All heavy atoms as a GROMACS GRO file, in nm:
protein
  635
    1MET      N    1   5.758  10.609  12.396
    1MET     CA    2   5.820  10.693  12.495
    1MET      C    3   5.752  10.828  12.499
    1MET      O    4   5.813  10.929  12.472
    1MET     CB    5   5.968  10.710  12.462
    1MET     CG    6   6.051  10.593  12.495
    1MET     SD    7   6.221  10.640  12.495
    1MET     CE    8   6.287  10.507  12.403
    2LYS      N    9   5.631  10.831  12.531
    2LYS     CA   10   5.557  10.957  12.538
    2LYS      C   11   5.602  11.037  12.660
    2LYS      O   12   5.625  10.982  12.766
    2LYS     CB   13   5.409  10.929  12.543
    2LYS     CG   14   5.362  10.865  12.415
    2LYS     CD   15   5.216  10.864  12.406
    2LYS     CE   16   5.179  10.820  12.275
    2LYS     NZ   17   5.124  10.739  12.210
    3GLU      N   18   5.617  11.164  12.640
    3GLU     CA   19   5.663  11.252  12.747
    3GLU      C   20   5.545  11.294  12.835
    3GLU      O   21   5.456  11.364  12.792
    3GLU     CB   22   5.729  11.375  12.685
    3GLU     CG   23   5.800  11.461  12.784
    3GLU     CD   24   5.875  11.574  12.716
    3GLU    OE1   25   5.902  11.565  12.595
    3GLU    OE2   26   5.904  11.671  12.785
    4THR      N   27   5.544  11.243  12.957
    4THR     CA   28   5.443  11.282  13.055
    4THR      C   29   5.513  11.302  13.188
    4THR      O   30   5.627  11.260  13.207
    4THR     CB   31   5.335  11.173  13.072
    4THR    OG1   32   5.396  11.055  13.125
    4THR    CG2   33   5.265  11.140  12.940
    5SER      N   34   5.445  11.363  13.283
    5SER     CA   35   5.506  11.391  13.412
    5SER      C   36   5.541  11.263  13.488
    5SER      O   37   5.636  11.260  13.564
    5SER     CB   38   5.416  11.481  13.496
    5SER     OG   39   5.292  11.415  13.516
    6SER      N   40   5.466  11.155  13.468
    6SER     CA   41   5.494  11.031  13.538
    6SER      C   42   5.584  10.937  13.457
    6SER      O   43   5.625  10.833  13.507
    6SER     CB   44   5.363  10.960  13.571
    6SER     OG   45   5.297  10.924  13.452
    7ASP      N   46   5.614  10.971  13.335
    7ASP     CA   47   5.695  10.888  13.248
    7ASP      C   48   5.843  10.912  13.276
    7ASP      O   49   5.889  11.027  13.274
    7ASP     CB   50   5.663  10.920  13.102
    7ASP     CG   51   5.723  10.819  13.005
    7ASP    OD1   52   5.810  10.740  13.046
    7ASP    OD2   53   5.681  10.819  12.889
    8PRO      N   54   5.921  10.808  13.299
    8PRO     CA   55   6.063  10.826  13.326
    8PRO      C   56   6.144  10.864  13.202
    8PRO      O   57   6.260  10.900  13.213
    8PRO     CB   58   6.107  10.691  13.381
    8PRO     CG   59   6.012  10.593  13.319
    8PRO     CD   60   5.882  10.668  13.306
    9HIS      N   61   6.084  10.854  13.083
    9HIS     CA   62   6.155  10.886  12.959
    9HIS      C   63   6.141  11.035  12.929
    9HIS      O   64   6.030  11.086  12.914
    9HIS     CB   65   6.099  10.804  12.843
    9HIS     CG   66   6.110  10.657  12.864
    9HIS    ND1   67   6.230  10.590  12.861
    9HIS    CD2   68   6.016  10.565  12.892
    9HIS    CE1   69   6.209  10.463  12.886
    9HIS    NE2   70   6.080  10.444  12.906
   10PRO      N   71   6.252  11.105  12.918
   10PRO     CA   72   6.245  11.250  12.896
   10PRO      C   73   6.220  11.291  12.750
   10PRO      O   74   6.210  11.409  12.722
   10PRO     CB   75   6.383  11.298  12.941
   10PRO     CG   76   6.472  11.182  12.916
   10PRO     CD   77   6.388  11.059  12.940
   11LEU      N   78   6.210  11.194  12.660
   11LEU     CA   79   6.193  11.226  12.518
   11LEU      C   80   6.062  11.168  12.466
   11LEU      O   81   6.022  11.058  12.503
   11LEU     CB   82   6.307  11.166  12.436
   11LEU     CG   83   6.446  11.220  12.462
   11LEU    CD1   84   6.548  11.136  12.388
   11LEU    CD2   85   6.457  11.365  12.421
   12SER      N   86   6.000  11.242  12.375
   12SER     CA   87   5.884  11.189  12.304
   12SER      C   88   5.931  11.084  12.204
   12SER      O   89   6.050  11.076  12.171
   12SER     CB   90   5.813  11.302  12.230
   12SER     OG   91   5.894  11.349  12.123
   13ASP      N   92   5.837  11.003  12.156
   13ASP     CA   93   5.870  10.905  12.053
   13ASP      C   94   5.930  10.974  11.931
   13ASP      O   95   6.026  10.925  11.872
   13ASP     CB   96   5.746  10.826  12.012
   13ASP     CG   97   5.701  10.727  12.117
   13ASP    OD1   98   5.780  10.692  12.206
   13ASP    OD2   99   5.584  10.683  12.109
   14LEU      N  100   5.873  11.087  11.894
   14LEU     CA  101   5.919  11.158  11.775
   14LEU      C  102   6.062  11.208  11.794
   14LEU      O  103   6.146  11.193  11.704
   14LEU     CB  104   5.824  11.274  11.743
   14LEU     CG  105   5.852  11.351  11.614
   14LEU    CD1  106   5.851  11.258  11.493
   14LEU    CD2  107   5.748  11.462  11.597
   15ALA      N  108   6.094  11.265  11.909
   15ALA     CA  109   6.231  11.312  11.934
   15ALA      C  110   6.327  11.194  11.933
   15ALA      O  111   6.436  11.202  11.875
   15ALA     CB  112   6.238  11.386  12.068
   16TYR      N  113   6.288  11.085  11.995
   16TYR     CA  114   6.371  10.965  11.997
   16TYR      C  115   6.396  10.916  11.855
   16TYR      O  116   6.509  10.877  11.820
   16TYR     CB  117   6.304  10.856  12.082
   16TYR     CG  118   6.386  10.730  12.091
   16TYR    CD1  119   6.485  10.716  12.187
   16TYR    CD2  120   6.363  10.624  12.003
   16TYR    CE1  121   6.561  10.600  12.195
   16TYR    CE2  122   6.438  10.508  12.011
   16TYR     CZ  123   6.537  10.497  12.107
   16TYR     OH  124   6.611  10.381  12.114
   17ASP      N  125   6.293  10.916  11.771
   17ASP     CA  126   6.307  10.872  11.633
   17ASP      C  127   6.408  10.958  11.558
   17ASP      O  128   6.493  10.905  11.484
   17ASP     CB  129   6.172  10.877  11.561
   17ASP     CG  130   6.072  10.777  11.616
   17ASP    OD1  131   6.112  10.686  11.691
   17ASP    OD2  132   5.952  10.794  11.585
   18TRP      N  133   6.402  11.090  11.576
   18TRP     CA  134   6.497  11.179  11.509
   18TRP      C  135   6.638  11.155  11.559
   18TRP      O  136   6.734  11.154  11.479
   18TRP     CB  137   6.457  11.326  11.526
   18TRP     CG  138   6.348  11.366  11.433
   18TRP    CD1  139   6.220  11.402  11.467
   18TRP    CD2  140   6.353  11.373  11.290
   18TRP    NE1  141   6.148  11.430  11.354
   18TRP    CE2  142   6.226  11.414  11.244
   18TRP    CE3  143   6.453  11.349  11.198
   18TRP    CZ2  144   6.198  11.430  11.109
   18TRP    CZ3  145   6.424  11.365  11.062
   18TRP    CH2  146   6.298  11.406  11.019
   19ILE      N  147   6.653  11.137  11.689
   19ILE     CA  148   6.787  11.111  11.744
   19ILE      C  149   6.843  10.981  11.689
   19ILE      O  150   6.961  10.974  11.651
   19ILE     CB  151   6.782  11.110  11.898
   19ILE    CG1  152   6.756  11.251  11.949
   19ILE    CG2  153   6.911  11.053  11.957
   19ILE    CD1  154   6.720  11.260  12.096
   20THR      N  155   6.760  10.878  11.680
   20THR     CA  156   6.804  10.750  11.625
   20THR      C  157   6.843  10.764  11.479
   20THR      O  158   6.946  10.711  11.435
   20THR     CB  159   6.693  10.644  11.643
   20THR    OG1  160   6.663  10.634  11.782
   20THR    CG2  161   6.737  10.509  11.591
   21LEU      N  162   6.762  10.835  11.402
   21LEU     CA  163   6.794  10.856  11.261
   21LEU      C  164   6.927  10.931  11.247
   21LEU      O  165   7.012  10.894  11.166
   21LEU     CB  166   6.682  10.934  11.192
   21LEU     CG  167   6.707  10.957  11.043
   21LEU    CD1  168   6.580  10.927  10.964
   21LEU    CD2  169   6.754  11.097  11.016
   22ILE      N  170   6.946  11.033  11.328
   22ILE     CA  171   7.070  11.112  11.323
   22ILE      C  172   7.190  11.024  11.357
   22ILE      O  173   7.294  11.030  11.291
   22ILE     CB  174   7.060  11.236  11.415
   22ILE    CG1  175   6.963  11.336  11.353
   22ILE    CG2  176   7.197  11.297  11.440
   22ILE    CD1  177   6.922  11.449  11.446
   23GLN      N  178   7.176  10.942  11.459
   23GLN     CA  179   7.285  10.852  11.497
   23GLN      C  180   7.318  10.757  11.382
   23GLN      O  181   7.435  10.736  11.349
   23GLN     CB  182   7.248  10.772  11.621
   23GLN     CG  183   7.354  10.670  11.661
   23GLN     CD  184   7.312  10.580  11.774
   23GLN    OE1  185   7.195  10.574  11.810
   23GLN    NE2  186   7.407  10.508  11.830
   24ASN      N  187   7.215  10.699  11.321
   24ASN     CA  188   7.237  10.605  11.212
   24ASN      C  189   7.303  10.672  11.092
   24ASN      O  190   7.392  10.614  11.028
   24ASN     CB  191   7.106  10.538  11.172
   24ASN     CG  192   7.057  10.441  11.277
   24ASN    OD1  193   7.134  10.387  11.356
   24ASN    ND2  194   6.926  10.419  11.281
   25LYS      N  195   7.258  10.792  11.058
   25LYS     CA  196   7.319  10.864  10.945
   25LYS      C  197   7.464  10.900  10.976
   25LYS      O  198   7.550  10.890  10.888
   25LYS     CB  199   7.240  10.991  10.911
   25LYS     CG  200   7.105  10.966  10.850
   25LYS     CD  201   7.117  10.906  10.712
   25LYS     CE  202   6.982  10.884  10.650
   25LYS     NZ  203   6.990  10.804  10.528
   26ALA      N  204   7.492  10.941  11.099
   26ALA     CA  205   7.629  10.976  11.137
   26ALA      C  206   7.721  10.853  11.126
   26ALA      O  207   7.833  10.863  11.075
   26ALA     CB  208   7.633  11.034  11.277
   27GLN      N  209   7.671  10.739  11.171
   27GLN     CA  210   7.750  10.616  11.159
   27GLN      C  211   7.769  10.577  11.012
   27GLN      O  212   7.876  10.529  10.974
   27GLN     CB  213   7.683  10.503  11.236
   27GLN     CG  214   7.693  10.521  11.386
   27GLN     CD  215   7.613  10.417  11.463
   27GLN    OE1  216   7.516  10.361  11.414
   27GLN    NE2  217   7.655  10.392  11.586
   28ALA      N  218   7.667  10.598  10.932
   28ALA     CA  219   7.678  10.567  10.790
   28ALA      C  220   7.784  10.653  10.722
   28ALA      O  221   7.861  10.603  10.639
   28ALA     CB  222   7.543  10.586  10.720
   29LEU      N  223   7.792  10.780  10.759
   29LEU     CA  224   7.894  10.868  10.700
   29LEU      C  225   8.033  10.815  10.727
   29LEU      O  226   8.121  10.820  10.639
   29LEU     CB  227   7.878  11.011  10.751
   29LEU     CG  228   7.753  11.086  10.707
   29LEU    CD1  229   7.749  11.224  10.770
   29LEU    CD2  230   7.745  11.095  10.556
   30ILE      N  231   8.055  10.765  10.848
   30ILE     CA  232   8.186  10.708  10.882
   30ILE      C  233   8.214  10.586  10.796
   30ILE      O  234   8.324  10.568  10.743
   30ILE     CB  235   8.192  10.674  11.033
   30ILE    CG1  236   8.186  10.803  11.115
   30ILE    CG2  237   8.317  10.593  11.066
   30ILE    CD1  238   8.161  10.781  11.263
   31ALA      N  239   8.113  10.501  10.780
   31ALA     CA  240   8.128  10.382  10.696
   31ALA      C  241   8.157  10.420  10.551
   31ALA      O  242   8.244  10.360  10.486
   31ALA     CB  243   8.003  10.295  10.704
   32TYR      N  244   8.086  10.520  10.500
   32TYR     CA  245   8.108  10.561  10.361
   32TYR      C  246   8.251  10.610  10.340
   32TYR      O  247   8.310  10.586  10.233
   32TYR     CB  248   8.011  10.672  10.319
   32TYR     CG  249   7.865  10.633  10.325
   32TYR    CD1  250   7.768  10.728  10.354
   32TYR    CD2  251   7.822  10.502  10.304
   32TYR    CE1  252   7.633  10.695  10.361
   32TYR    CE2  253   7.688  10.468  10.310
   32TYR     CZ  254   7.594  10.566  10.339
   32TYR     OH  255   7.461  10.532  10.346
   33ASP      N  256   8.307  10.678  10.438
   33ASP     CA  257   8.447  10.721  10.426
   33ASP      C  258   8.537  10.600  10.404
   33ASP      O  259   8.629  10.604  10.321
   33ASP     CB  260   8.491  10.799  10.550
   33ASP     CG  261   8.430  10.937  10.560
   33ASP    OD1  262   8.391  10.993  10.454
   33ASP    OD2  263   8.421  10.990  10.672
   34GLN      N  264   8.512  10.493  10.478
   34GLN     CA  265   8.592  10.370  10.460
   34GLN      C  266   8.566  10.308  10.323
   34GLN      O  267   8.658  10.261  10.257
   34GLN     CB  268   8.563  10.269  10.571
   34GLN     CG  269   8.651  10.145  10.563
   34GLN     CD  270   8.799  10.178  10.574
   34GLN    OE1  271   8.841  10.247  10.667
   34GLN    NE2  272   8.878  10.130  10.480
   35TYR      N  273   8.441  10.308  10.281
   35TYR     CA  274   8.408  10.251  10.150
   35TYR      C  275   8.481  10.328  10.038
   35TYR      O  276   8.528  10.268   9.942
   35TYR     CB  277   8.258  10.256  10.123
   35TYR     CG  278   8.171  10.184  10.222
   35TYR    CD1  279   8.035  10.210  10.227
   35TYR    CD2  280   8.222  10.091  10.313
   35TYR    CE1  281   7.952  10.145  10.318
   35TYR    CE2  282   8.139  10.026  10.403
   35TYR     CZ  283   8.005  10.053  10.406
   35TYR     OH  284   7.922   9.990  10.495
   36ILE      N  285   8.488  10.458  10.053
   36ILE     CA  286   8.558  10.541   9.953
   36ILE      C  287   8.706  10.503   9.950
   36ILE      O  288   8.764  10.484   9.842
   36ILE     CB  289   8.539  10.691   9.982
   36ILE    CG1  290   8.393  10.731   9.959
   36ILE    CG2  291   8.634  10.776   9.898
   36ILE    CD1  292   8.354  10.865  10.019
   37LYS      N  293   8.767  10.490  10.067
   37LYS     CA  294   8.909  10.450  10.073
   37LYS      C  295   8.930  10.312  10.012
   37LYS      O  296   9.027  10.290   9.938
   37LYS     CB  297   8.957  10.450  10.219
   37LYS     CG  298   8.970  10.587  10.278
   37LYS     CD  299   9.011  10.578  10.426
   37LYS     CE  300   9.007  10.716  10.490
   37LYS     NZ  301   9.032  10.710  10.634
   38ASP      N  302   8.838  10.220  10.041
   38ASP     CA  303   8.848  10.085   9.985
   38ASP      C  304   8.838  10.088   9.833
   38ASP      O  305   8.913  10.019   9.764
   38ASP     CB  306   8.739   9.993  10.042
   38ASP     CG  307   8.758   9.963  10.190
   38ASP    OD1  308   8.866   9.990  10.246
   38ASP    OD2  309   8.660   9.914  10.252
   39ALA      N  310   8.746  10.167   9.781
   39ALA     CA  311   8.729  10.177   9.636
   39ALA      C  312   8.853  10.239   9.571
   39ALA      O  313   8.897  10.195   9.464
   39ALA     CB  314   8.604  10.258   9.603
   40GLU      N  315   8.908  10.341   9.638
   40GLU     CA  316   9.030  10.403   9.584
   40GLU      C  317   9.146  10.305   9.586
   40GLU      O  318   9.224  10.298   9.491
   40GLU     CB  319   9.062  10.530   9.663
   40GLU     CG  320   8.964  10.643   9.636
   40GLU     CD  321   8.980  10.762   9.729
   40GLU    OE1  322   9.044  10.748   9.836
   40GLU    OE2  323   8.927  10.869   9.695
   41ALA      N  324   9.157  10.226   9.695
   41ALA     CA  325   9.264  10.127   9.705
   41ALA      C  326   9.248  10.019   9.597
   41ALA      O  327   9.347   9.964   9.548
   41ALA     CB  328   9.265  10.064   9.843
   42ALA      N  329   9.124   9.989   9.560
   42ALA     CA  330   9.095   9.890   9.456
   42ALA      C  331   9.104   9.950   9.317
   42ALA      O  332   9.075   9.881   9.218
   42ALA     CB  333   8.957   9.830   9.478
   43LYS      N  334   9.143  10.077   9.312
   43LYS     CA  335   9.154  10.149   9.184
   43LYS      C  336   9.024  10.145   9.106
   43LYS      O  337   9.020  10.116   8.986
   43LYS     CB  338   9.271  10.096   9.102
   43LYS     CG  339   9.405  10.110   9.174
   43LYS     CD  340   9.520  10.086   9.084
   43LYS     CE  341   9.655  10.091   9.149
   43LYS     NZ  342   9.676  10.166   9.267
   44SER      N  343   8.915  10.177   9.177
   44SER     CA  344   8.782  10.181   9.117
   44SER      C  345   8.721  10.320   9.137
   44SER      O  346   8.644  10.342   9.230
   44SER     CB  347   8.692  10.074   9.179
   44SER     OG  348   8.564  10.081   9.119
   45PRO      N  349   8.757  10.415   9.050
   45PRO     CA  350   8.705  10.550   9.066
   45PRO      C  351   8.552  10.558   9.053
   45PRO      O  352   8.489  10.643   9.114
   45PRO     CB  353   8.775  10.631   8.956
   45PRO     CG  354   8.823  10.530   8.857
   45PRO     CD  355   8.846  10.402   8.934
   46GLU      N  356   8.493  10.467   8.976
   46GLU     CA  357   8.347  10.466   8.962
   46GLU      C  358   8.280  10.433   9.095
   46GLU      O  359   8.182  10.497   9.133
   46GLU     CB  360   8.302  10.366   8.855
   46GLU     CG  361   8.359  10.391   8.716
   46GLU     CD  362   8.496  10.326   8.693
   46GLU    OE1  363   8.550  10.263   8.783
   46GLU    OE2  364   8.548  10.342   8.581
   47CYS      N  365   8.333  10.334   9.163
   47CYS     CA  366   8.277  10.297   9.294
   47CYS      C  367   8.300  10.409   9.395
   47CYS      O  368   8.210  10.442   9.472
   47CYS     CB  369   8.339  10.167   9.344
   47CYS     SG  370   8.290  10.022   9.249
   48ALA      N  371   8.420  10.466   9.395
   48ALA     CA  372   8.450  10.575   9.487
   48ALA      C  373   8.356  10.692   9.462
   48ALA      O  374   8.304  10.752   9.558
   48ALA     CB  375   8.596  10.618   9.473
   49ALA      N  376   8.330  10.722   9.336
   49ALA     CA  377   8.240  10.833   9.302
   49ALA      C  378   8.099  10.806   9.352
   49ALA      O  379   8.032  10.895   9.404
   49ALA     CB  380   8.240  10.857   9.151
   50PHE      N  381   8.054  10.681   9.338
   50PHE     CA  382   7.920  10.647   9.385
   50PHE      C  383   7.913  10.660   9.537
   50PHE      O  384   7.817  10.716   9.590
   50PHE     CB  385   7.879  10.506   9.342
   50PHE     CG  386   7.742  10.471   9.393
   50PHE    CD1  387   7.629  10.517   9.329
   50PHE    CD2  388   7.727  10.395   9.508
   50PHE    CE1  389   7.502  10.487   9.377
   50PHE    CE2  390   7.601  10.364   9.558
   50PHE     CZ  391   7.488  10.410   9.492
   51PHE      N  392   8.013  10.608   9.608
   51PHE     CA  393   8.013  10.619   9.754
   51PHE      C  394   8.017  10.765   9.799
   51PHE      O  395   7.952  10.802   9.897
   51PHE     CB  396   8.130  10.542   9.815
   51PHE     CG  397   8.117  10.392   9.804
   51PHE    CD1  398   8.223  10.314   9.763
   51PHE    CD2  399   7.997  10.328   9.834
   51PHE    CE1  400   8.212  10.176   9.754
   51PHE    CE2  401   7.984  10.190   9.825
   51PHE     CZ  402   8.093  10.113   9.785
   52ARG      N  403   8.089  10.850   9.726
   52ARG     CA  404   8.090  10.994   9.758
   52ARG      C  405   7.950  11.054   9.737
   52ARG      O  406   7.906  11.137   9.816
   52ARG     CB  407   8.190  11.068   9.672
   52ARG     CG  408   8.332  11.054   9.719
   52ARG     CD  409   8.427  11.147   9.643
   52ARG     NE  410   8.564  11.109   9.671
   52ARG     CZ  411   8.636  11.024   9.598
   52ARG    NH1  412   8.585  10.970   9.488
   52ARG    NH2  413   8.759  10.994   9.633
   53LYS      N  414   7.884  11.012   9.631
   53LYS     CA  415   7.749  11.061   9.602
   53LYS      C  416   7.653  11.023   9.716
   53LYS      O  417   7.575  11.106   9.763
   53LYS     CB  418   7.702  11.002   9.469
   53LYS     CG  419   7.567  11.047   9.422
   53LYS     CD  420   7.536  10.983   9.286
   53LYS     CE  421   7.398  11.018   9.239
   53LYS     NZ  422   7.368  10.959   9.107
   54VAL      N  423   7.660  10.898   9.760
   54VAL     CA  424   7.575  10.852   9.870
   54VAL      C  425   7.612  10.926   9.998
   54VAL      O  426   7.524  10.970  10.075
   54VAL     CB  427   7.588  10.699   9.888
   54VAL    CG1  428   7.514  10.652  10.013
   54VAL    CG2  429   7.536  10.626   9.765
   55HIS      N  430   7.740  10.944  10.022
   55HIS     CA  431   7.789  11.017  10.140
   55HIS      C  432   7.732  11.159  10.141
   55HIS      O  433   7.679  11.205  10.243
   55HIS     CB  434   7.942  11.021  10.139
   55HIS     CG  435   8.003  11.096  10.251
   55HIS    ND1  436   8.011  11.234  10.253
   55HIS    CD2  437   8.060  11.054  10.366
   55HIS    CE1  438   8.070  11.273  10.364
   55HIS    NE2  439   8.101  11.166  10.435
   56ASP      N  440   7.743  11.227  10.029
   56ASP     CA  441   7.696  11.365  10.021
   56ASP      C  442   7.545  11.375  10.041
   56ASP      O  443   7.496  11.468  10.107
   56ASP     CB  444   7.737  11.429   9.888
   56ASP     CG  445   7.889  11.448   9.877
   56ASP    OD1  446   7.959  11.436   9.980
   56ASP    OD2  447   7.936  11.473   9.765
   57ALA      N  448   7.471  11.280   9.985
   57ALA     CA  449   7.325  11.281  10.002
   57ALA      C  450   7.289  11.259  10.150
   57ALA      O  451   7.205  11.332  10.205
   57ALA     CB  452   7.261  11.173   9.915
   58ASP      N  453   7.353  11.162  10.214
   58ASP     CA  454   7.324  11.136  10.355
   58ASP      C  455   7.369  11.253  10.443
   58ASP      O  456   7.304  11.283  10.543
   58ASP     CB  457   7.388  11.006  10.401
   58ASP     CG  458   7.298  10.886  10.383
   58ASP    OD1  459   7.190  10.901  10.322
   58ASP    OD2  460   7.333  10.778  10.433
   59LYS      N  461   7.477  11.318  10.406
   59LYS     CA  462   7.522  11.435  10.483
   59LYS      C  463   7.417  11.546  10.477
   59LYS      O  464   7.388  11.610  10.578
   59LYS     CB  465   7.656  11.485  10.428
   59LYS     CG  466   7.720  11.592  10.511
   59LYS     CD  467   7.858  11.626  10.457
   59LYS     CE  468   7.922  11.737  10.538
   59LYS     NZ  469   8.055  11.771  10.487
   60ALA      N  470   7.357  11.565  10.360
   60ALA     CA  471   7.251  11.664  10.346
   60ALA      C  472   7.127  11.624  10.426
   60ALA      O  473   7.066  11.707  10.493
   60ALA     CB  474   7.215  11.683  10.199
   61PHE      N  475   7.092  11.495  10.422
   61PHE     CA  476   6.979  11.446  10.501
   61PHE      C  477   7.006  11.464  10.650
   61PHE      O  478   6.915  11.499  10.726
   61PHE     CB  479   6.949  11.299  10.471
   61PHE     CG  480   6.887  11.275  10.337
   61PHE    CD1  481   6.933  11.171  10.257
   61PHE    CD2  482   6.782  11.353  10.290
   61PHE    CE1  483   6.876  11.147  10.133
   61PHE    CE2  484   6.725  11.330  10.167
   61PHE     CZ  485   6.772  11.226  10.088
   62LEU      N  486   7.129  11.442  10.692
   62LEU     CA  487   7.166  11.458  10.832
   62LEU      C  488   7.148  11.603  10.876
   62LEU      O  489   7.092  11.630  10.982
   62LEU     CB  490   7.310  11.412  10.855
   62LEU     CG  491   7.366  11.426  10.996
   62LEU    CD1  492   7.284  11.349  11.096
   62LEU    CD2  493   7.511  11.381  10.999
   63ALA      N  494   7.190  11.696  10.794
   63ALA     CA  495   7.173  11.838  10.826
   63ALA      C  496   7.025  11.873  10.839
   63ALA      O  497   6.985  11.944  10.932
   63ALA     CB  498   7.240  11.925  10.720
   64GLU      N  499   6.944  11.823  10.748
   64GLU     CA  500   6.800  11.849  10.754
   64GLU      C  501   6.739  11.785  10.878
   64GLU      O  502   6.654  11.846  10.946
   64GLU     CB  503   6.732  11.797  10.628
   64GLU     CG  504   6.586  11.831  10.619
   64GLU     CD  505   6.522  11.787  10.489
   64GLU    OE1  506   6.593  11.739  10.397
   64GLU    OE2  507   6.398  11.798  10.479
   65ALA      N  508   6.782  11.665  10.910
   65ALA     CA  509   6.729  11.594  11.027
   65ALA      C  510   6.760  11.671  11.156
   65ALA      O  511   6.678  11.676  11.247
   65ALA     CB  512   6.787  11.453  11.034
   66LYS      N  513   6.877  11.731  11.164
   66LYS     CA  514   6.912  11.810  11.282
   66LYS      C  515   6.816  11.926  11.301
   66LYS      O  516   6.775  11.955  11.414
   66LYS     CB  517   7.057  11.860  11.274
   66LYS     CG  518   7.159  11.749  11.291
   66LYS     CD  519   7.301  11.798  11.306
   66LYS     CE  520   7.351  11.881  11.192
   66LYS     NZ  521   7.495  11.916  11.203
   67HIS      N  522   6.777  11.990  11.192
   67HIS     CA  523   6.681  12.100  11.200
   67HIS      C  524   6.545  12.050  11.251
   67HIS      O  525   6.480  12.117  11.332
   67HIS     CB  526   6.665  12.170  11.065
   67HIS     CG  527   6.786  12.248  11.024
   67HIS    ND1  528   6.825  12.364  11.088
   67HIS    CD2  529   6.876  12.227  10.926
   67HIS    CE1  530   6.935  12.410  11.031
   67HIS    NE2  531   6.969  12.328  10.932
   68HIS      N  532   6.504  11.935  11.202
   68HIS     CA  533   6.377  11.877  11.247
   68HIS      C  534   6.383  11.844  11.396
   68HIS      O  535   6.288  11.871  11.470
   68HIS     CB  536   6.343  11.752  11.167
   68HIS     CG  537   6.292  11.781  11.030
   68HIS    ND1  538   6.162  11.820  11.005
   68HIS    CD2  539   6.353  11.776  10.910
   68HIS    CE1  540   6.146  11.839  10.874
   68HIS    NE2  541   6.261  11.813  10.815
   69LEU      N  542   6.494  11.785  11.439
   69LEU     CA  543   6.508  11.750  11.581
   69LEU      C  544   6.500  11.874  11.668
   69LEU      O  545   6.428  11.875  11.770
   69LEU     CB  546   6.640  11.677  11.607
   69LEU     CG  547   6.670  11.648  11.754
   69LEU    CD1  548   6.562  11.561  11.818
   69LEU    CD2  549   6.808  11.586  11.768
   70VAL      N  550   6.568  11.979  11.630
   70VAL     CA  551   6.563  12.104  11.708
   70VAL      C  552   6.419  12.154  11.716
   70VAL      O  553   6.372  12.193  11.824
   70VAL     CB  554   6.657  12.210  11.647
   70VAL    CG1  555   6.633  12.347  11.709
   70VAL    CG2  556   6.802  12.169  11.666
   71ALA      N  557   6.348  12.152  11.604
   71ALA     CA  558   6.209  12.198  11.603
   71ALA      C  559   6.122  12.112  11.694
   71ALA      O  560   6.037  12.165  11.767
   71ALA     CB  561   6.155  12.198  11.461
   72VAL      N  562   6.144  11.982  11.692
   72VAL     CA  563   6.066  11.892  11.779
   72VAL      C  564   6.098  11.923  11.925
   72VAL      O  565   6.007  11.934  12.009
   72VAL     CB  566   6.095  11.745  11.745
   72VAL    CG1  567   6.041  11.652  11.852
   72VAL    CG2  568   6.036  11.709  11.609
   73LEU      N  569   6.225  11.936  11.958
   73LEU     CA  570   6.264  11.962  12.097
   73LEU      C  571   6.214  12.098  12.146
   73LEU      O  572   6.187  12.114  12.265
   73LEU     CB  573   6.416  11.953  12.112
   73LEU     CG  574   6.475  11.813  12.094
   73LEU    CD1  575   6.628  11.819  12.098
   73LEU    CD2  576   6.421  11.716  12.196
   74GLN      N  577   6.201  12.193  12.055
   74GLN     CA  578   6.150  12.325  12.092
   74GLN      C  579   5.999  12.331  12.091
   74GLN      O  580   5.940  12.435  12.120
   74GLN     CB  581   6.207  12.432  11.998
   74GLN     CG  582   6.355  12.454  12.016
   74GLN     CD  583   6.413  12.551  11.913
   74GLN    OE1  584   6.353  12.578  11.809
   74GLN    NE2  585   6.530  12.604  11.945
   75GLY      N  586   5.934  12.222  12.054
   75GLY     CA  587   5.788  12.219  12.051
   75GLY      C  588   5.728  12.286  11.930
   75GLY      O  589   5.607  12.313  11.925
   76LYS      N  590   5.810  12.312  11.828
   76LYS     CA  591   5.762  12.378  11.706
   76LYS      C  592   5.713  12.276  11.602
   76LYS      O  593   5.656  12.314  11.501
   76LYS     CB  594   5.874  12.460  11.643
   76LYS     CG  595   5.919  12.575  11.732
   76LYS     CD  596   6.033  12.651  11.667
   76LYS     CE  597   6.081  12.765  11.757
   76LYS     NZ  598   6.198  12.831  11.698
   77MET      N  599   5.737  12.147  11.628
   77MET     CA  600   5.697  12.042  11.534
   77MET      C  601   5.652  11.923  11.618
   77MET      O  602   5.713  11.891  11.720
   77MET     CB  603   5.816  12.004  11.447
   77MET     CG  604   5.786  11.908  11.336
   77MET     SD  605   5.933  11.863  11.238
   77MET     CE  606   5.970  12.017  11.157
   78GLY      N  607   5.549  11.858  11.574
   78GLY     CA  608   5.497  11.743  11.648
   78GLY      C  609   5.397  11.786  11.753
   78GLY      O  610   5.378  11.904  11.778
   79THR      N  611   5.333  11.692  11.814
   79THR     CA  612   5.230  11.714  11.916
   79THR      C  613   5.131  11.823  11.878
   79THR      O  614   5.092  11.906  11.960
   79THR     CB  615   5.291  11.747  12.056
   79THR    OG1  616   5.362  11.871  12.048
   79THR    CG2  617   5.382  11.639  12.105
   80GLY      N  618   5.094  11.826  11.751
   80GLY     CA  619   4.995  11.924  11.706
   80GLY      C  620   5.049  12.065  11.689
   80GLY      O  621   4.973  12.158  11.672
   81ALA      N  622   5.183  12.083  11.695
   81ALA     CA  623   5.241  12.216  11.680
   81ALA      C  624   5.216  12.268  11.540
   81ALA      O  625   5.207  12.195  11.444
   81ALA     CB  626   5.391  12.212  11.709
   82LYS      N  627   5.207  12.400  11.530
   82LYS     CA  628   5.183  12.462  11.400
   82LYS      C  629   5.293  12.558  11.366
   82LYS      O  630   5.354  12.619  11.442
   82LYS     CB  631   5.049  12.531  11.397
   82LYS     CG  632   4.939  12.431  11.411
   82LYS     CD  633   4.804  12.497  11.411
   82LYS     CE  634   4.701  12.389  11.426
   82LYS     NZ  635   4.570  12.430  11.435
   0.00000   0.00000   0.00000
């Protein structure tokens, strides 16, 4: 999906990739919340703790990914930007 004047796609491949990654991470966070509830219901604090750890790591990755997407959309990253 390269962005050109004749291309009907308004996003570069790189911007699309970041948006897709952000969507996937956001959906994963919702799933992890359910996994934590399931582990708590099963009285498994070890599993709940692990799911929280994964949730927190993905939440941090999501925040970083948003910064990258903004930079790509502003032309500060990608397409040879410096």
